[in-house]
PyMOL Python script that loads the backbone (N, CA, C, O; Angstrom):
from pymol import cmd

cmd.read_pdbstr("""\
ATOM      1  N   MET A   1       0.782   0.073  11.809  1.00  0.00           N
ATOM      2  CA  MET A   1      -0.033  -1.109  11.588  1.00  0.00           C
ATOM      3  C   MET A   1      -1.480  -0.792  11.981  1.00  0.00           C
ATOM      4  O   MET A   1      -1.730  -0.174  13.016  1.00  0.00           O
ATOM      5  N   VAL A   2      -2.401  -1.212  11.166  1.00  0.00           N
ATOM      6  CA  VAL A   2      -3.822  -0.977  11.426  1.00  0.00           C
ATOM      7  C   VAL A   2      -4.308  -1.924  12.522  1.00  0.00           C
ATOM      8  O   VAL A   2      -4.064  -3.130  12.467  1.00  0.00           O
ATOM      9  N   GLN A   3      -4.993  -1.369  13.508  1.00  0.00           N
ATOM     10  CA  GLN A   3      -5.572  -2.167  14.599  1.00  0.00           C
ATOM     11  C   GLN A   3      -6.957  -2.634  14.158  1.00  0.00           C
ATOM     12  O   GLN A   3      -7.825  -1.808  13.879  1.00  0.00           O
ATOM     13  N   LEU A   4      -7.171  -3.930  14.092  1.00  0.00           N
ATOM     14  CA  LEU A   4      -8.435  -4.499  13.668  1.00  0.00           C
ATOM     15  C   LEU A   4      -9.357  -4.684  14.869  1.00  0.00           C
ATOM     16  O   LEU A   4      -8.944  -5.204  15.906  1.00  0.00           O
ATOM     17  N   ILE A   5     -10.614  -4.252  14.720  1.00  0.00           N
ATOM     18  CA  ILE A   5     -11.641  -4.427  15.741  1.00  0.00           C
ATOM     19  C   ILE A   5     -12.812  -5.110  15.049  1.00  0.00           C
ATOM     20  O   ILE A   5     -13.296  -4.630  14.024  1.00  0.00           O
ATOM     21  N   VAL A   6     -13.268  -6.223  15.603  1.00  0.00           N
ATOM     22  CA  VAL A   6     -14.332  -7.009  14.977  1.00  0.00           C
ATOM     23  C   VAL A   6     -15.545  -7.064  15.899  1.00  0.00           C
ATOM     24  O   VAL A   6     -15.430  -7.367  17.086  1.00  0.00           O
ATOM     25  N   VAL A   7     -16.716  -6.762  15.325  1.00  0.00           N
ATOM     26  CA  VAL A   7     -17.993  -6.910  16.032  1.00  0.00           C
ATOM     27  C   VAL A   7     -18.684  -8.105  15.394  1.00  0.00           C
ATOM     28  O   VAL A   7     -18.937  -8.119  14.189  1.00  0.00           O
ATOM     29  N   GLU A   8     -18.990  -9.116  16.219  1.00  0.00           N
ATOM     30  CA  GLU A   8     -19.601 -10.332  15.674  1.00  0.00           C
ATOM     31  C   GLU A   8     -20.541 -10.967  16.693  1.00  0.00           C
ATOM     32  O   GLU A   8     -20.405 -10.762  17.899  1.00  0.00           O
ATOM     33  N   PRO A   9     -21.498 -11.740  16.184  1.00  0.00           N
ATOM     34  CA  PRO A   9     -22.424 -12.403  17.100  1.00  0.00           C
ATOM     35  C   PRO A   9     -21.709 -13.491  17.891  1.00  0.00           C
ATOM     36  O   PRO A   9     -20.742 -14.093  17.424  1.00  0.00           O
ATOM     37  N   CYS A  10     -22.206 -13.725  19.088  1.00  0.00           N
ATOM     38  CA  CYS A  10     -21.722 -14.840  19.907  1.00  0.00           C
ATOM     39  C   CYS A  10     -22.941 -15.493  20.548  1.00  0.00           C
ATOM     40  O   CYS A  10     -24.065 -15.037  20.335  1.00  0.00           O
ATOM     41  N   ALA A  11     -22.746 -16.518  21.305  1.00  0.00           N
ATOM     42  CA  ALA A  11     -23.853 -17.295  21.864  1.00  0.00           C
ATOM     43  C   ALA A  11     -24.829 -16.459  22.685  1.00  0.00           C
ATOM     44  O   ALA A  11     -26.040 -16.661  22.594  1.00  0.00           O
ATOM     45  N   ASP A  12     -24.321 -15.526  23.480  1.00  0.00           N
ATOM     46  CA  ASP A  12     -25.191 -14.764  24.383  1.00  0.00           C
ATOM     47  C   ASP A  12     -25.430 -13.330  23.939  1.00  0.00           C
ATOM     48  O   ASP A  12     -25.940 -12.529  24.723  1.00  0.00           O
ATOM     49  N   GLY A  13     -25.078 -12.981  22.705  1.00  0.00           N
ATOM     50  CA  GLY A  13     -25.274 -11.613  22.239  1.00  0.00           C
ATOM     51  C   GLY A  13     -24.264 -11.243  21.181  1.00  0.00           C
ATOM     52  O   GLY A  13     -24.211 -11.852  20.113  1.00  0.00           O
ATOM     53  N   TRP A  14     -23.455 -10.229  21.490  1.00  0.00           N
ATOM     54  CA  TRP A  14     -22.485  -9.706  20.529  1.00  0.00           C
ATOM     55  C   TRP A  14     -21.137  -9.507  21.205  1.00  0.00           C
ATOM     56  O   TRP A  14     -21.063  -9.165  22.385  1.00  0.00           O
ATOM     57  N   ALA A  15     -20.069  -9.727  20.438  1.00  0.00           N
ATOM     58  CA  ALA A  15     -18.719  -9.598  20.969  1.00  0.00           C
ATOM     59  C   ALA A  15     -17.940  -8.554  20.180  1.00  0.00           C
ATOM     60  O   ALA A  15     -18.107  -8.425  18.967  1.00  0.00           O
ATOM     61  N   VAL A  16     -17.091  -7.815  20.880  1.00  0.00           N
ATOM     62  CA  VAL A  16     -16.123  -6.917  20.265  1.00  0.00           C
ATOM     63  C   VAL A  16     -14.765  -7.537  20.538  1.00  0.00           C
ATOM     64  O   VAL A  16     -14.350  -7.683  21.687  1.00  0.00           O
ATOM     65  N   ARG A  17     -14.081  -7.901  19.459  1.00  0.00           N
ATOM     66  CA  ARG A  17     -12.786  -8.573  19.585  1.00  0.00           C
ATOM     67  C   ARG A  17     -11.700  -7.756  18.900  1.00  0.00           C
ATOM     68  O   ARG A  17     -11.922  -7.073  17.899  1.00  0.00           O
ATOM     69  N   GLN A  18     -10.530  -7.859  19.483  1.00  0.00           N
ATOM     70  CA  GLN A  18      -9.332  -7.276  18.906  1.00  0.00           C
ATOM     71  C   GLN A  18      -8.287  -8.379  18.943  1.00  0.00           C
ATOM     72  O   GLN A  18      -7.940  -8.855  20.024  1.00  0.00           O
ATOM     73  N   PRO A  19      -7.771  -8.801  17.776  1.00  0.00           N
ATOM     74  CA  PRO A  19      -6.842  -9.942  17.752  1.00  0.00           C
ATOM     75  C   PRO A  19      -5.658  -9.829  18.709  1.00  0.00           C
ATOM     76  O   PRO A  19      -5.150 -10.846  19.182  1.00  0.00           O
ATOM     77  N   SER A  20      -5.214  -8.615  18.998  1.00  0.00           N
ATOM     78  CA  SER A  20      -4.054  -8.448  19.879  1.00  0.00           C
ATOM     79  C   SER A  20      -4.411  -8.548  21.364  1.00  0.00           C
ATOM     80  O   SER A  20      -3.523  -8.511  22.216  1.00  0.00           O
ATOM     81  N   ILE A  21      -5.711  -8.674  21.681  1.00  0.00           N
ATOM     82  CA  ILE A  21      -6.169  -8.763  23.072  1.00  0.00           C
ATOM     83  C   ILE A  21      -6.900 -10.088  23.263  1.00  0.00           C
ATOM     84  O   ILE A  21      -7.765 -10.443  22.462  1.00  0.00           O
ATOM     85  N   ALA A  22      -6.555 -10.818  24.318  1.00  0.00           N
ATOM     86  CA  ALA A  22      -7.093 -12.161  24.526  1.00  0.00           C
ATOM     87  C   ALA A  22      -8.592 -12.187  24.812  1.00  0.00           C
ATOM     88  O   ALA A  22      -9.296 -13.065  24.312  1.00  0.00           O
ATOM     89  N   ASN A  23      -9.090 -11.244  25.605  1.00  0.00           N
ATOM     90  CA  ASN A  23     -10.486 -11.278  26.019  1.00  0.00           C
ATOM     91  C   ASN A  23     -11.353 -10.358  25.169  1.00  0.00           C
ATOM     92  O   ASN A  23     -10.944  -9.255  24.808  1.00  0.00           O
ATOM     93  N   ALA A  24     -12.558 -10.829  24.857  1.00  0.00           N
ATOM     94  CA  ALA A  24     -13.518 -10.023  24.105  1.00  0.00           C
ATOM     95  C   ALA A  24     -14.431  -9.278  25.072  1.00  0.00           C
ATOM     96  O   ALA A  24     -14.626  -9.702  26.212  1.00  0.00           O
ATOM     97  N   GLN A  25     -14.986  -8.163  24.602  1.00  0.00           N
ATOM     98  CA  GLN A  25     -16.037  -7.467  25.347  1.00  0.00           C
ATOM     99  C   GLN A  25     -17.358  -8.048  24.859  1.00  0.00           C
ATOM    100  O   GLN A  25     -17.547  -8.218  23.655  1.00  0.00           O
ATOM    101  N   LEU A  26     -18.276  -8.356  25.775  1.00  0.00           N
ATOM    102  CA  LEU A  26     -19.554  -8.954  25.405  1.00  0.00           C
ATOM    103  C   LEU A  26     -20.688  -7.978  25.678  1.00  0.00           C
ATOM    104  O   LEU A  26     -20.676  -7.259  26.678  1.00  0.00           O
ATOM    105  N   PHE A  27     -21.678  -7.960  24.769  1.00  0.00           N
ATOM    106  CA  PHE A  27     -22.814  -7.059  24.859  1.00  0.00           C
ATOM    107  C   PHE A  27     -24.097  -7.806  24.513  1.00  0.00           C
ATOM    108  O   PHE A  27     -24.076  -8.770  23.748  1.00  0.00           O
ATOM    109  N   VAL A  28     -25.206  -7.356  25.077  1.00  0.00           N
ATOM    110  CA  VAL A  28     -26.505  -7.967  24.799  1.00  0.00           C
ATOM    111  C   VAL A  28     -27.012  -7.542  23.430  1.00  0.00           C
ATOM    112  O   VAL A  28     -27.645  -8.335  22.732  1.00  0.00           O
ATOM    113  N   SER A  29     -26.741  -6.290  23.033  1.00  0.00           N
ATOM    114  CA  SER A  29     -27.249  -5.806  21.753  1.00  0.00           C
ATOM    115  C   SER A  29     -26.109  -5.487  20.798  1.00  0.00           C
ATOM    116  O   SER A  29     -25.010  -5.118  21.211  1.00  0.00           O
ATOM    117  N   GLY A  30     -26.400  -5.638  19.507  1.00  0.00           N
ATOM    118  CA  GLY A  30     -25.423  -5.299  18.490  1.00  0.00           C
ATOM    119  C   GLY A  30     -25.109  -3.817  18.466  1.00  0.00           C
ATOM    120  O   GLY A  30     -23.973  -3.421  18.206  1.00  0.00           O
ATOM    121  N   ALA A  31     -26.119  -2.992  18.738  1.00  0.00           N
ATOM    122  CA  ALA A  31     -25.908  -1.541  18.743  1.00  0.00           C
ATOM    123  C   ALA A  31     -24.916  -1.137  19.824  1.00  0.00           C
ATOM    124  O   ALA A  31     -24.053  -0.292  19.587  1.00  0.00           O
ATOM    125  N   LYS A  32     -25.029  -1.727  20.997  1.00  0.00           N
ATOM    126  CA  LYS A  32     -24.084  -1.416  22.089  1.00  0.00           C
ATOM    127  C   LYS A  32     -22.675  -1.878  21.725  1.00  0.00           C
ATOM    128  O   LYS A  32     -21.695  -1.196  22.027  1.00  0.00           O
ATOM    129  N   ALA A  33     -22.577  -3.039  21.075  1.00  0.00           N
ATOM    130  CA  ALA A  33     -21.271  -3.544  20.655  1.00  0.00           C
ATOM    131  C   ALA A  33     -20.647  -2.622  19.610  1.00  0.00           C
ATOM    132  O   ALA A  33     -19.452  -2.334  19.677  1.00  0.00           O
ATOM    133  N   GLU A  34     -21.443  -2.157  18.647  1.00  0.00           N
ATOM    134  CA  GLU A  34     -20.933  -1.231  17.633  1.00  0.00           C
ATOM    135  C   GLU A  34     -20.481   0.084  18.267  1.00  0.00           C
ATOM    136  O   GLU A  34     -19.437   0.625  17.902  1.00  0.00           O
ATOM    137  N   ASP A  35     -21.257   0.592  19.203  1.00  0.00           N
ATOM    138  CA  ASP A  35     -20.879   1.823  19.900  1.00  0.00           C
ATOM    139  C   ASP A  35     -19.537   1.661  20.603  1.00  0.00           C
ATOM    140  O   ASP A  35     -18.685   2.548  20.538  1.00  0.00           O
ATOM    141  N   ALA A  36     -19.352   0.532  21.272  1.00  0.00           N
ATOM    142  CA  ALA A  36     -18.096   0.273  21.985  1.00  0.00           C
ATOM    143  C   ALA A  36     -16.931   0.153  21.002  1.00  0.00           C
ATOM    144  O   ALA A  36     -15.834   0.640  21.272  1.00  0.00           O
ATOM    145  N   ALA A  37     -17.170  -0.495  19.865  1.00  0.00           N
ATOM    146  CA  ALA A  37     -16.117  -0.648  18.860  1.00  0.00           C
ATOM    147  C   ALA A  37     -15.724   0.707  18.287  1.00  0.00           C
ATOM    148  O   ALA A  37     -14.539   0.972  18.084  1.00  0.00           O
ATOM    149  N   ARG A  38     -16.698   1.560  18.027  1.00  0.00           N
ATOM    150  CA  ARG A  38     -16.395   2.892  17.494  1.00  0.00           C
ATOM    151  C   ARG A  38     -15.626   3.732  18.521  1.00  0.00           C
ATOM    152  O   ARG A  38     -14.707   4.467  18.162  1.00  0.00           O
ATOM    153  N   LEU A  39     -16.002   3.620  19.778  1.00  0.00           N
ATOM    154  CA  LEU A  39     -15.293   4.344  20.827  1.00  0.00           C
ATOM    155  C   LEU A  39     -13.842   3.866  20.916  1.00  0.00           C
ATOM    156  O   LEU A  39     -12.923   4.679  21.008  1.00  0.00           O
ATOM    157  N   LEU A  40     -13.642   2.561  20.889  1.00  0.00           N
ATOM    158  CA  LEU A  40     -12.299   1.999  20.922  1.00  0.00           C
ATOM    159  C   LEU A  40     -11.499   2.446  19.699  1.00  0.00           C
ATOM    160  O   LEU A  40     -10.339   2.839  19.825  1.00  0.00           O
ATOM    161  N   GLY A  41     -12.113   2.386  18.525  1.00  0.00           N
ATOM    162  CA  GLY A  41     -11.437   2.820  17.305  1.00  0.00           C
ATOM    163  C   GLY A  41     -11.054   4.287  17.347  1.00  0.00           C
ATOM    164  O   GLY A  41      -9.965   4.664  16.912  1.00  0.00           O
ATOM    165  N   THR A  42     -11.947   5.112  17.868  1.00  0.00           N
ATOM    166  CA  THR A  42     -11.672   6.543  17.987  1.00  0.00           C
ATOM    167  C   THR A  42     -10.517   6.791  18.942  1.00  0.00           C
ATOM    168  O   THR A  42      -9.653   7.626  18.673  1.00  0.00           O
ATOM    169  N   ARG A  43     -10.498   6.075  20.046  1.00  0.00           N
ATOM    170  CA  ARG A  43      -9.403   6.236  21.012  1.00  0.00           C
ATOM    171  C   ARG A  43      -8.067   5.823  20.413  1.00  0.00           C
ATOM    172  O   ARG A  43      -7.052   6.482  20.638  1.00  0.00           O
ATOM    173  N   LEU A  44      -8.065   4.733  19.650  1.00  0.00           N
ATOM    174  CA  LEU A  44      -6.835   4.295  18.998  1.00  0.00           C
ATOM    175  C   LEU A  44      -6.370   5.336  17.979  1.00  0.00           C
ATOM    176  O   LEU A  44      -5.184   5.660  17.918  1.00  0.00           O
ATOM    177  N   ALA A  45      -7.298   5.856  17.183  1.00  0.00           N
ATOM    178  CA  ALA A  45      -6.950   6.866  16.177  1.00  0.00           C
ATOM    179  C   ALA A  45      -6.432   8.137  16.844  1.00  0.00           C
ATOM    180  O   ALA A  45      -5.474   8.748  16.370  1.00  0.00           O
ATOM    181  N   ASP A  46      -7.064   8.530  17.939  1.00  0.00           N
ATOM    182  CA  ASP A  46      -6.600   9.711  18.673  1.00  0.00           C
ATOM    183  C   ASP A  46      -5.191   9.519  19.228  1.00  0.00           C
ATOM    184  O   ASP A  46      -4.448  10.485  19.407  1.00  0.00           O
ATOM    185  N   ALA A  47      -4.831   8.266  19.499  1.00  0.00           N
ATOM    186  CA  ALA A  47      -3.496   7.955  20.019  1.00  0.00           C
ATOM    187  C   ALA A  47      -2.479   7.730  18.889  1.00  0.00           C
ATOM    188  O   ALA A  47      -1.322   7.399  19.147  1.00  0.00           O
ATOM    189  N   GLY A  48      -2.923   7.915  17.630  1.00  0.00           N
ATOM    190  CA  GLY A  48      -2.003   7.790  16.505  1.00  0.00           C
ATOM    191  C   GLY A  48      -2.004   6.457  15.803  1.00  0.00           C
ATOM    192  O   GLY A  48      -1.197   6.239  14.899  1.00  0.00           O
ATOM    193  N   GLN A  49      -2.900   5.544  16.198  1.00  0.00           N
ATOM    194  CA  GLN A  49      -2.970   4.228  15.586  1.00  0.00           C
ATOM    195  C   GLN A  49      -4.187   4.149  14.649  1.00  0.00           C
ATOM    196  O   GLN A  49      -5.312   4.359  15.103  1.00  0.00           O
ATOM    197  N   PRO A  50      -3.991   3.852  13.359  1.00  0.00           N
ATOM    198  CA  PRO A  50      -5.152   3.669  12.492  1.00  0.00           C
ATOM    199  C   PRO A  50      -5.925   2.426  12.928  1.00  0.00           C
ATOM    200  O   PRO A  50      -5.336   1.450  13.392  1.00  0.00           O
ATOM    201  N   ALA A  51      -7.247   2.471  12.777  1.00  0.00           N
ATOM    202  CA  ALA A  51      -8.083   1.346  13.196  1.00  0.00           C
ATOM    203  C   ALA A  51      -9.098   1.011  12.111  1.00  0.00           C
ATOM    204  O   ALA A  51      -9.564   1.888  11.384  1.00  0.00           O
ATOM    205  N   GLU A  52      -9.426  -0.250  12.018  1.00  0.00           N
ATOM    206  CA  GLU A  52     -10.465  -0.717  11.107  1.00  0.00           C
ATOM    207  C   GLU A  52     -11.481  -1.511  11.916  1.00  0.00           C
ATOM    208  O   GLU A  52     -11.123  -2.437  12.643  1.00  0.00           O
ATOM    209  N   ILE A  53     -12.742  -1.145  11.784  1.00  0.00           N
ATOM    210  CA  ILE A  53     -13.827  -1.853  12.460  1.00  0.00           C
ATOM    211  C   ILE A  53     -14.583  -2.661  11.421  1.00  0.00           C
ATOM    212  O   ILE A  53     -15.007  -2.122  10.398  1.00  0.00           O
ATOM    213  N   GLN A  54     -14.753  -3.951  11.678  1.00  0.00           N
ATOM    214  CA  GLN A  54     -15.541  -4.823  10.805  1.00  0.00           C
ATOM    215  C   GLN A  54     -16.743  -5.314  11.605  1.00  0.00           C
ATOM    216  O   GLN A  54     -16.590  -5.841  12.707  1.00  0.00           O
ATOM    217  N   VAL A  55     -17.939  -5.139  11.044  1.00  0.00           N
ATOM    218  CA  VAL A  55     -19.175  -5.548  11.710  1.00  0.00           C
ATOM    219  C   VAL A  55     -19.800  -6.691  10.906  1.00  0.00           C
ATOM    220  O   VAL A  55     -20.056  -6.556   9.710  1.00  0.00           O
ATOM    221  N   TYR A  56     -20.039  -7.810  11.581  1.00  0.00           N
ATOM    222  CA  TYR A  56     -20.600  -8.990  10.934  1.00  0.00           C
ATOM    223  C   TYR A  56     -22.032  -9.247  11.394  1.00  0.00           C
ATOM    224  O   TYR A  56     -22.385  -8.984  12.544  1.00  0.00           O
ATOM    225  N   LEU A  57     -22.850  -9.764  10.478  1.00  0.00           N
ATOM    226  CA  LEU A  57     -24.229 -10.145  10.784  1.00  0.00           C
ATOM    227  C   LEU A  57     -24.263 -11.539  11.396  1.00  0.00           C
ATOM    228  O   LEU A  57     -23.254 -12.243  11.408  1.00  0.00           O
ATOM    229  N   ARG A  58     -25.424 -11.933  11.904  1.00  0.00           N
ATOM    230  CA  ARG A  58     -25.561 -13.268  12.500  1.00  0.00           C
ATOM    231  C   ARG A  58     -25.294 -14.391  11.501  1.00  0.00           C
ATOM    232  O   ARG A  58     -24.858 -15.474  11.893  1.00  0.00           O
ATOM    233  N   ASN A  59     -25.552 -14.144  10.208  1.00  0.00           N
ATOM    234  CA  ASN A  59     -25.314 -15.185   9.201  1.00  0.00           C
ATOM    235  C   ASN A  59     -23.861 -15.216   8.720  1.00  0.00           C
ATOM    236  O   ASN A  59     -23.516 -16.008   7.842  1.00  0.00           O
ATOM    237  N   GLY A  60     -23.012 -14.359   9.290  1.00  0.00           N
ATOM    238  CA  GLY A  60     -21.595 -14.348   8.952  1.00  0.00           C
ATOM    239  C   GLY A  60     -21.204 -13.360   7.872  1.00  0.00           C
ATOM    240  O   GLY A  60     -20.015 -13.189   7.603  1.00  0.00           O
ATOM    241  N   ASP A  61     -22.178 -12.700   7.240  1.00  0.00           N
ATOM    242  CA  ASP A  61     -21.873 -11.705   6.206  1.00  0.00           C
ATOM    243  C   ASP A  61     -21.294 -10.441   6.835  1.00  0.00           C
ATOM    244  O   ASP A  61     -21.654 -10.059   7.948  1.00  0.00           O
ATOM    245  N   LEU A  62     -20.397  -9.809   6.099  1.00  0.00           N
ATOM    246  CA  LEU A  62     -19.845  -8.529   6.533  1.00  0.00           C
ATOM    247  C   LEU A  62     -20.893  -7.452   6.287  1.00  0.00           C
ATOM    248  O   LEU A  62     -21.296  -7.228   5.145  1.00  0.00           O
ATOM    249  N   ALA A  63     -21.337  -6.785   7.344  1.00  0.00           N
ATOM    250  CA  ALA A  63     -22.378  -5.762   7.244  1.00  0.00           C
ATOM    251  C   ALA A  63     -21.781  -4.383   6.989  1.00  0.00           C
ATOM    252  O   ALA A  63     -22.397  -3.554   6.319  1.00  0.00           O
ATOM    253  N   GLY A  64     -20.590  -4.134   7.517  1.00  0.00           N
ATOM    254  CA  GLY A  64     -19.982  -2.828   7.344  1.00  0.00           C
ATOM    255  C   GLY A  64     -18.529  -2.834   7.754  1.00  0.00           C
ATOM    256  O   GLY A  64     -18.067  -3.688   8.510  1.00  0.00           O
ATOM    257  N   ARG A  65     -17.826  -1.848   7.227  1.00  0.00           N
ATOM    258  CA  ARG A  65     -16.402  -1.711   7.523  1.00  0.00           C
ATOM    259  C   ARG A  65     -16.125  -0.219   7.672  1.00  0.00           C
ATOM    260  O   ARG A  65     -16.507   0.577   6.814  1.00  0.00           O
ATOM    261  N   PHE A  66     -15.471   0.148   8.743  1.00  0.00           N
ATOM    262  CA  PHE A  66     -15.175   1.554   9.032  1.00  0.00           C
ATOM    263  C   PHE A  66     -13.682   1.685   9.282  1.00  0.00           C
ATOM    264  O   PHE A  66     -13.095   0.891  10.017  1.00  0.00           O
ATOM    265  N   VAL A  67     -13.074   2.687   8.669  1.00  0.00           N
ATOM    266  CA  VAL A  67     -11.654   2.935   8.847  1.00  0.00           C
ATOM    267  C   VAL A  67     -11.496   4.283   9.545  1.00  0.00           C
ATOM    268  O   VAL A  67     -12.079   5.283   9.125  1.00  0.00           O
ATOM    269  N   LEU A  68     -10.710   4.298  10.603  1.00  0.00           N
ATOM    270  CA  LEU A  68     -10.449   5.532  11.352  1.00  0.00           C
ATOM    271  C   LEU A  68      -8.969   5.861  11.218  1.00  0.00           C
ATOM    272  O   LEU A  68      -8.103   5.088  11.628  1.00  0.00           O
ATOM    273  N   ALA A  69      -8.697   7.023  10.636  1.00  0.00           N
ATOM    274  CA  ALA A  69      -7.323   7.472  10.444  1.00  0.00           C
ATOM    275  C   ALA A  69      -6.809   8.131  11.721  1.00  0.00           C
ATOM    276  O   ALA A  69      -7.586   8.691  12.494  1.00  0.00           O
ATOM    277  N   PRO A  70      -5.494   8.062  11.936  1.00  0.00           N
ATOM    278  CA  PRO A  70      -4.923   8.720  13.111  1.00  0.00           C
ATOM    279  C   PRO A  70      -5.158  10.228  13.059  1.00  0.00           C
ATOM    280  O   PRO A  70      -5.249  10.826  11.986  1.00  0.00           O
ATOM    281  N   ALA A  71      -5.251  10.812  14.217  1.00  0.00           N
ATOM    282  CA  ALA A  71      -5.426  12.259  14.315  1.00  0.00           C
ATOM    283  C   ALA A  71      -4.165  12.944  13.780  1.00  0.00           C
ATOM    284  O   ALA A  71      -3.047  12.470  13.978  1.00  0.00           O
ATOM    285  N   ALA A  72      -4.375  14.047  13.110  1.00  0.00           N
ATOM    286  CA  ALA A  72      -3.249  14.768  12.510  1.00  0.00           C
ATOM    287  C   ALA A  72      -2.487  15.553  13.548  1.00  0.00           C
ATOM    288  O   ALA A  72      -1.507  16.222  13.220  1.00  0.00           O
TER     289      ALA A  72
END
""", "prot")
cmd.dss("prot")
cmd.show_as("cartoon", "prot")
cmd.util.cbc("prot")
cmd.orient("prot")
């Protein structure tokens, strides 16, 4: 099953959310949130779990989507 990781704006900055985890990680900048999401996605892929990162803009549009395949 693909692990979904979402980077989206929140009231005080940016959030990295994973539907299977109750708490989000919060960041002041979008760049820091994206870096954290990529690190999390890489760790999941290295552990054999495919991951998809979705990055949203402040207006709600999807800015980018990254898929990380499990390590061979």
